[in-house]
C-alpha positions in Angstrom: 66.7 93.6 -202.3 66.3 92.8 -198.8 63.9 95.7 -198.3 61.8 95.0 -201.3 61.3 91.5 -200.2 60.7 92.7 -196.5 57.9 95.0 -197.8 56.1 92.3 -199.9 56.0 89.7 -197.4 54.6 92.3 -194.8 51.9 93.1 -197.7 51.0 89.4 -197.6 50.8 89.1 -193.9 48.9 92.4 -193.1 46.4 92.1 -196.1 43.7 90.8 -193.9 44.1 94.0 -191.7 42.2 96.1 -194.2 38.9 95.5 -192.3 40.3 97.0 -189.1 41.8 100.2 -190.6 38.1 101.5 -190.4 38.9 102.1 -186.5 41.9 104.2 -187.2 40.0 107.5 -187.9 38.0 107.2 -184.9 41.2 106.1 -182.7 43.1 109.0 -183.9 40.2 111.4 -183.1 39.9 109.8 -179.5 43.7 110.2 -179.2 43.8 113.8 -180.4 40.7 115.6 -178.7 40.0 112.9 -176.3 36.3 113.1 -177.2 34.9 109.6 -177.4 31.4 110.5 -178.3 32.6 112.5 -181.7 34.8 109.1 -182.5 31.4 107.5 -182.1 29.5 109.4 -184.2 32.6 109.5 -186.8 32.5 105.7 -187.0 28.9 105.5 -186.8 28.6 107.9 -189.7 31.1 106.1 -191.9 29.4 102.6 -191.4 26.1 104.2 -192.4 27.3 105.9 -195.4 29.2 102.4 -196.3 26.0 100.3 -195.6 23.9 102.6 -197.6 26.0 103.2 -200.4 28.5 100.2 -200.5 31.3 102.6 -200.6 33.5 104.2 -197.8 33.4 107.9 -197.5 37.0 108.0 -198.8 35.9 105.9 -201.7 33.6 108.4 -202.5 36.0 111.2 -202.2 38.4 109.5 -204.3 35.8 108.7 -207.2 34.8 112.4 -206.8 38.5 113.5 -207.4 39.0 111.3 -210.4 35.6 112.4 -212.1 36.9 116.0 -211.7 40.3 115.0 -213.2 38.6 113.5 -216.1 36.4 116.5 -216.5 39.4 118.9 -216.8 41.3 116.7 -219.6 37.9 116.5 -221.6 37.5 120.3 -221.2 41.2 120.7 -222.1 41.0 118.7 -225.2 37.8 120.7 -226.0 39.7 123.9 -225.8 42.6 122.8 -227.9 40.1 121.5 -230.7 38.1 124.9 -230.7 41.3 126.9 -230.9 42.8 125.0 -233.7 39.4 124.9 -235.2 39.3 128.8 -234.9 42.7 129.3 -236.3 41.6 127.1 -239.6 38.5 129.4 -239.9 40.7 132.5 -239.7 42.9 131.4 -242.5 40.0 130.6 -244.4 38.5 133.9 -244.0 41.7 135.7 -244.8 42.3 133.6 -247.8 38.8 134.3 -248.8 39.1 138.3 -248.4 42.2 138.3 -250.4 40.6 137.0 -253.6 
């Protein structure tokens, strides 16, 4: 119970830190590669995408993934429907041929 309460309080207190998370990616790039120029380009391109589209690159990726999941779901439902319809038509044709 104590851990859950601590997590909830930390969410409340750290909620304003969301804007500064945009610096995490470039900071990791600098830390791992030591290339400040690459980190600068990364940050600038992220900000340009956000300014142009209103969404961060990660939001674009998550929306793309959700769209693909939805497409797969629709295709799966369509295949199930078509398979059941094919079975019904086969049964009808078999009955017609027997008569």
